[in-house]
C-alpha positions as CSV (number, residue, x, y, z in Angstrom):
1,X,-24.5,7.8,-16.7
2,X,-22.2,9.1,-14.0
3,X,-20.9,6.8,-11.4
4,X,-19.7,7.3,-7.8
5,X,-17.5,5.0,-5.7
6,X,-16.9,5.5,-2.0
7,X,-15.2,3.5,0.7
8,X,-17.1,3.9,4.0
9,X,-16.8,2.4,7.4
10,X,-20.0,1.6,9.3
11,X,-20.6,3.3,12.6
12,X,-23.0,1.5,14.9
13,X,-24.0,-0.8,12.0
14,X,-25.1,2.2,9.9
15,X,-23.7,3.7,6.7
16,X,-24.3,7.3,5.6
17,X,-23.6,8.5,2.1
18,X,-23.9,12.0,0.9
19,X,-25.1,12.2,-2.7
20,X,-23.8,15.0,-4.9
21,X,-26.5,17.2,-6.4
22,X,-25.8,16.0,-9.9
23,X,-27.0,12.6,-8.8
24,X,-30.3,13.8,-7.3
25,X,-32.5,12.6,-10.3
26,X,-31.3,9.0,-10.2
27,X,-32.4,5.9,-8.3
28,X,-29.5,3.9,-6.9
29,X,-28.7,0.3,-6.4
30,X,-26.3,-0.1,-3.5
31,X,-23.9,-3.1,-3.5
32,X,-21.9,-3.6,-0.4
33,X,-18.5,-5.3,-0.9
34,X,-16.6,-5.9,2.3
35,X,-12.9,-5.0,2.0
36,X,-10.8,-7.7,3.7
37,X,-7.3,-6.6,4.5
38,X,-5.0,-9.5,3.8
39,X,-2.0,-9.2,6.1
40,X,1.1,-10.4,4.5
41,X,3.4,-12.3,6.9
42,X,6.3,-10.1,7.9
43,X,9.6,-11.7,6.9
44,X,12.1,-12.2,9.7
45,X,15.4,-10.7,8.6
46,X,17.1,-11.6,11.9
47,X,19.2,-14.3,10.2
48,X,20.6,-11.7,7.7
49,X,21.4,-9.0,10.2
50,X,25.1,-8.5,10.8
51,X,28.0,-6.2,10.4
52,X,30.8,-6.3,7.9
53,X,34.4,-5.6,9.0
54,X,36.2,-3.9,6.2
55,X,40.0,-3.4,6.4
56,X,40.6,-2.0,3.0
57,X,39.8,1.3,1.3
58,X,36.2,1.2,0.2
59,X,36.6,3.9,-2.5
60,X,39.6,2.1,-4.1
61,X,37.7,-1.2,-4.1
62,X,34.7,0.4,-5.7
63,X,36.8,2.0,-8.4
64,X,38.6,-1.3,-9.1
65,X,35.2,-3.1,-9.5
66,X,33.9,-0.3,-11.7
67,X,37.0,-0.5,-13.9
68,X,36.4,-4.2,-14.5
69,X,33.4,-3.3,-16.6
């Protein structure tokens, strides 16, 4: 048996669903499951924000660290 899943938003407390022709011979059971968006708390990165002051040559330091491997 074919199935169809749609996410719809009610307008004025009504939902309209267009049924494809291949579903025309069936009787349907409609189950409404509300989708609740759980908002994740946004992390505050302000304590990690900053700027590094680098006095050396970044490329030389990167090569030195890579050569340690």
